C-alpha positions in Angstrom: 60.9 115.8 57.9 59.1 113.0 60.2 55.9 112.4 61.9 54.6 110.0 64.7 51.3 109.7 63.0 50.4 106.1 62.4 47.9 105.8 59.7 50.1 104.2 57.3 49.8 100.3 57.7 52.5 99.2 55.7 54.9 101.9 56.9 58.1 99.8 58.5 59.2 102.9 61.2 62.2 103.7 62.7 63.3 102.8 66.1 64.9 105.7 68.0 64.9 107.7 71.5 63.3 104.9 72.8 60.0 104.8 70.6 58.9 104.3 67.1 58.8 106.6 64.4 57.6 106.8 61.0 59.4 108.8 59.0 57.8 111.0 55.7 61.1 110.2 54.0 60.3 106.9 52.8 60.8 104.1 50.1 59.1 101.6 48.5 60.4 97.8 49.7 60.8 95.2 46.9 58.2 92.1 46.7 54.4 91.7 46.5 53.6 93.1 50.3 53.2 96.7 49.4 55.7 97.6 52.2 57.3 100.8 52.7 60.4 101.5 54.4 61.2 104.6 56.7 64.6 106.3 56.4 66.4 107.9 58.6 68.5 111.1 57.1 72.3 111.8 58.8 71.3 114.7 60.5 68.8 112.8 62.6 71.1 109.7 63.3 73.7 112.7 64.8 71.3 114.3 66.7 70.1 110.6 68.2 73.2 109.5 69.1 74.2 113.0 71.0 70.9 112.6 72.9 71.8 109.0 73.6 75.5 109.7 75.1 73.7 112.5 77.4 71.1 110.0 78.8 73.7 107.7 79.0 75.7 109.5 81.5 75.9 107.4 84.4 74.3 104.2 83.2 75.1 101.0 84.7 76.0 97.8 82.6 73.7 95.4 82.3 74.9 92.2 83.7 75.8 89.5 81.4 73.2 86.8 82.4 70.3 89.5 82.2 72.0 89.6 78.1 71.6 86.1 77.7 68.0 86.0 78.8 66.9 88.9 77.3 68.4 86.9 74.0 66.8 84.0 74.8 63.3 85.2 75.3 63.7 87.4 72.3 64.8 84.4 69.9 61.5 82.2 71.3 59.4 85.4 70.2 61.3 85.6 67.1 60.9 81.9 66.1 57.3 81.4 67.3 55.4 84.3 69.2 53.5 87.1 68.6 55.7 90.2 68.2 54.8 93.4 68.4 55.7 95.9 65.6 55.1 99.6 67.3 52.4 100.8 65.1 52.4 98.2 62.6 50.5 95.8 65.3 51.2 92.1 66.0 52.7 90.0 63.5 52.7 86.2 64.3 54.8 83.8 63.5 52.7 82.5 60.1 52.2 86.1 59.1 56.5 86.7 59.5 56.6 83.3 57.2 54.1 84.6 54.7 55.7 88.3 55.0 58.7 87.0 53.9 57.6 84.9 51.0 56.3 88.4 49.9 59.1 90.3 50.0 61.9 88.1 49.3 60.5 84.6 48.2 61.8 82.8 50.8 59.8 79.3 51.2 58.3 78.2 54.9 61.2 75.5 55.0 64.0 77.7 54.3 62.8 80.4 57.0 62.7 77.5 59.4 66.2 76.5 58.7 67.4 79.6 58.8 65.4 80.3 62.3 67.0 76.8 63.8 70.7 78.1 62.7 70.2 81.3 64.3 69.0 79.4 67.4 72.2 77.4 67.1 74.4 80.8 66.7 72.9 82.5 69.9 73.5 79.4 71.9 77.3 79.4 70.7 77.6 83.0 71.2 76.3 82.8 74.4 78.1 79.3 75.4 81.6 81.7 74.7 80.7 84.8 76.5 79.4 83.2 79.3 82.7 81.3 79.5 84.8 84.2 79.3 86.6 85.9 81.8 85.8 89.7 80.2 83.2 92.2 81.3 80.0 92.3 80.6 80.3 94.8 77.9 82.9 96.4 75.5 81.7 98.6 73.2 79.7 101.8 73.8 77.4 101.5 70.8 77.6 98.8 67.8 76.2 99.3 64.4 75.2 96.4 62.6 74.4 96.7 58.8 72.5 93.6 57.6 72.2 92.4 54.2 69.2 91.1 52.2 70.6 87.5 50.9 69.9 85.6 54.5 68.3 86.9 58.3 71.1 84.5 59.9 73.5 87.3 59.5 71.2 88.7 62.8 73.9 86.8 64.4 76.0 89.8 64.4 73.3 91.6 66.4 72.9 88.9 69.0 76.9 89.2 69.6 76.3 92.9 69.8 73.2 92.3 72.6 75.9 90.2 74.5 78.7 92.7 74.3 77.8 96.4 73.7 75.6 99.0 75.7 73.6 100.2 72.6 73.0 98.5 69.7 71.8 99.9 66.1 70.8 98.1 63.9 70.7 99.1 59.8 68.5 96.7 58.1 68.5 96.2 54.6 66.0 98.2 52.0 65.3 94.9 49.9 64.8 92.7 53.1 64.0 95.1 56.3 60.9 92.4 57.8 63.2 89.8 59.8 65.9 92.7 61.6 62.4 94.6 62.2 61.5 91.6 63.9 64.3 90.8 65.9 64.8 94.5 67.2 61.0 94.3 68.0 61.3 90.5 69.8 64.3 92.2 71.7 62.0 95.4 73.1 59.6 93.5 73.8 61.8 90.6 75.9 63.4 93.3 78.3 66.4 95.1 76.2 66.0 98.6 77.4 64.4 101.0 74.8 67.0 103.7 75.3 69.8 101.3 74.1 68.4 100.2 71.0 68.4 101.8 67.4 66.7 100.6 64.1 67.8 102.9 61.4 67.2 102.4 57.7 69.1 104.4 55.6 69.4 105.5 52.0 73.2 104.2 51.3 75.1 107.5 52.1 74.0 108.1 55.1 75.9 104.8 56.1 79.1 106.3 56.4 77.3 108.9 59.5 76.0 105.6 60.9 79.8 104.1 61.1 81.1 107.5 62.7 78.4 107.6 65.2 79.7 104.3 66.3 82.5 102.7 68.0 82.1 99.1 66.4 80.5 98.1 63.1 80.1 94.9 61.5 78.4 95.6 57.8 77.4 92.9 55.2 77.1 93.7 51.8 78.3 92.9 48.4 81.2 93.9 46.1 80.0 97.9 45.7 79.9 98.1 49.5 83.0 96.3 49.8 84.9 99.3 47.5 83.5 101.9 49.3 84.3 101.0 52.5 87.5 98.8 52.2 89.6 101.5 53.5 88.1 102.2 56.7 90.2 101.3 59.8 88.2 98.9 62.5 85.7 98.1 60.2 84.2 94.6 60.7 83.7 94.2 56.7 81.9 91.3 55.4 81.9 90.9 52.0 81.3 88.3 49.0 82.6 85.0 50.1 83.6 83.7 46.4 83.2 80.2 47.7 86.1 77.9 46.0 85.9 73.9 45.9 88.9 72.1 44.9 88.6 68.8 44.0 91.5 66.3 43.4 92.4 63.8 40.7 91.2 60.2 40.5 88.1 60.8 42.7 84.9 58.7 41.6 82.5 61.6 40.0 79.2 60.4 41.8 81.0 61.0 45.1 82.4 64.0 43.9 78.6 65.3 42.6 77.2 64.3 46.3 80.2 66.2 48.1 79.4 69.5 46.1 75.9 69.3 45.4 75.1 70.7 49.1 78.0 73.2 49.2 76.5 74.9 46.0 72.8 74.5 46.1 72.3 74.7 50.1 70.2 77.8 51.5 69.4 78.5 47.7 72.7 79.7 47.1 72.3 82.9 49.2 75.0 82.5 51.3 78.3 84.0 50.7 80.1 80.5 51.4 78.2 78.7 49.1 80.0 77.7 46.3 80.5 79.6 43.3 83.4 78.2 41.6 84.9 74.1 41.0 88.3 73.8 40.3 88.9 70.2 39.4 92.7 68.6 38.8 91.8 66.3 36.3 88.8 65.9 33.3 85.9 67.8 34.5 83.5 67.1 32.4 82.6 63.1 34.2 82.1 65.5 37.7 80.0 68.4 35.8 77.5 66.0 34.2 77.1 64.6 37.5 76.8 67.3 39.3 74.8 69.0 36.3 72.0 66.4 36.5 71.5 67.0 40.6 71.0 70.4 40.1 67.9 69.7 37.5 66.6 67.3 40.3 66.0 70.0 42.7 62.5 70.6 42.9 62.1 74.7 42.8 57.8 75.0 43.3 56.5 73.7 45.7 59.7 73.7 47.9 62.3 71.1 47.4 62.3 69.2 50.8 66.3 68.5 50.5 67.2 71.8 48.7 64.4 74.4 48.8 65.1 77.5 46.8 63.7 80.6 47.2 61.7 82.7 44.6 63.1 86.1 43.1 60.3 88.3 43.4 61.3 91.0 40.9 60.9 89.1 37.4 62.9 91.9 35.8 65.7 91.3 38.6 65.5 87.5 37.7 65.8 88.3 33.9 69.0 90.2 34.3 70.7 88.2 36.5 70.1 85.3 33.9 71.8 87.6 31.4 74.5 88.8 33.4 75.4 85.3 33.3 74.3 84.9 29.5 76.9 87.6 28.2 79.8 86.0 30.1 79.5 82.9 28.6 82.3 82.5 25.7 81.2 80.6 22.4 82.7 77.3 23.8 81.6 77.4 27.0 78.5 74.6 27.9 75.8 74.6 30.5 75.2 71.6 31.5 71.7 72.5 33.5 68.7 71.5 31.2 66.2 74.2 32.6 66.1 77.4 31.1 67.4 79.8 34.1 64.3 81.9 34.2 61.2 79.7 35.8 57.8 81.1 36.2 56.2 79.1 39.1 52.9 79.3 41.2 54.8 81.6 43.9 56.7 83.6 41.9 59.8 83.6 39.5 62.8 81.4 40.2 66.4 80.9 38.8 66.7 77.3 38.0 70.3 76.1 39.5 72.8 76.1 36.7 76.4 75.1 36.1 78.4 75.8 33.5 81.6 74.0 31.9 84.2 76.5 30.8 86.0 76.0 27.9 88.9 78.2 29.0 88.9 79.4 32.2 91.6 82.5 31.4 94.6 82.9 33.2 95.6 84.4 36.8 95.8 87.8 35.5 92.9 87.9 32.9 90.5 85.5 34.3 87.4 83.9 32.5 84.5 86.4 34.0 82.4 83.7 35.5 85.2 82.6 37.7 83.9 83.6 41.2 81.2 85.5 39.9 78.6 85.1 42.9 74.8 85.3 42.1 71.8 85.0 44.7 70.5 81.7 43.2 72.8 78.4 43.3 75.2 78.9 40.4 78.9 77.8 39.6 81.2 77.6 36.8 83.7 74.3 36.6 86.9 73.8 35.0 90.2 72.1 34.8 92.8 74.0 36.6 96.7 74.1 36.8 99.0 75.7 40.1 98.7 79.1 38.9 95.0 79.1 38.4 93.8 77.4 41.6 96.4 79.5 43.8 95.1 83.2 42.1 91.2 81.8 42.7 92.0 80.4 46.3 93.8 84.0 47.0 90.4 85.8 46.4 87.9 83.5 47.6 87.1 83.6 51.8 85.4 79.9 51.9 87.6 77.4 50.3 86.6 73.4 50.4 88.8 71.2 49.0 87.3 67.5 48.7 89.6 64.6 50.2 92.1 63.2 48.2 90.4 59.2 46.8 91.5 56.6 48.9 94.3 54.1 47.4 92.9 51.0 46.1 93.1 48.2 47.9 96.5 46.3 47.4 97.9 49.6 45.9 100.9 51.2 46.9 101.0 52.6 50.8 
C-alpha cells in the first residue's frame, strides 16, 4: 500500500514513475534524527519496470556530453548546493552534514573528505568515458545497491549515469541520506525523471530488483556476498579484507608511519582499509609503535588528520567490541591502551585498536581475528610464514606490501 500524502516530514520517499512517492510500508532509520524510510515491495518494482519499458519505446539515447553536464551540475549541488528532496523540502549542504552526523556519526571533516573523493571519481569517470569510442549508453537499466559504510560508493551511480539509459538506486537502509541527496541532485540538474528510480527495499526484495535490471552493482558484507555470489553477471563488491605485508629488517617507526593511514584513514570504513598485518620478522616492535599512533588519534572532537566517525547506536558499538573480545585467545594482547567503547560529546566511538596475536593458527584453521572486518580502525598483527601469507593473500581484495628496506651503505649489492 502506498500514498502520495506529504504529512510526514521525516519520511524519506521513493522516486518512481517520474515522481516522489511516500509508502505506508516504512522502517526507522538508525540514529538520532528520527528519519523513517519508505520501502518498495517487489510487486511495485515489477509494475514500474513494465511501465518504464512501455514508455521508453522510441526514446532517444542521451548524448554523452549531456550526461557529463548533468553530472557536473549534480555534483556541485551535492557538495555545496540547496537540493530539493521532494516532499521533504530543501536540504542545504549544512543540513546534509548535520543529518549525516545524526544518522551515521560522520564528522564534517570526513564528509568533506569523501565529497572531494567523489568529485575526483567523477572527473576520472567522465574523462574515461569521453576518451572512449563506444556508444553513449551501453545498458538499458542499471541497478546500484549502496552500502552504509561510505557514500563514495556513489561513484557507481556516476558510472551508471554515463553508460545506462535508466538508473535505479537502492539506498542503504542504515544510511539513505547521501543517496537521496545525490538522486535529487541528479533530477535538479536535469537528469530525465522517467530515467531514474529510487527504491529502498527490504533485503528480500533485492533479488527482484536484480531480475528487473540488466546490470547490477551491489555493495555489501559477507551475508549479501553469500546470498548473491552464485548470480551470473553481477558486479558484487563485498568485503575487502585489507592485508598489509611487512618485510623483515625495516625500521619499526617507518613501518608504523606507513601502516597508520592504511588502517585508520576514513574511520576504517573502507573495504580497502587494512585489518590484518603479517610480518616476516618479530611483529612486537612494530606493533607497539603502531599502537601508540592509534592511541594518539583524537576521537571527539574529530582528529584533524584522521577524523573518526561515531557509532550512533551504543548497543551496536558494544556488540562490535564484544565480537572482538570473544575472539581473543588468553595469550593475545591488545596493545592499544584505550577501552574499545568511548563515550564522546557527539556519540559513542569505537577507539582504534590493535591486537598482537600469540598464535595466528594455520591456513586451514586461522585465528578468528585474522581478516576480521569491523567498521572502525581495527587490525590483528602477527608473525607469518609462507603458507599463512599465501592463504591470507588469496582471501584479500586489497593487499599492500611495504617496500623492502634499502641495504645499508657499504653493504652487499
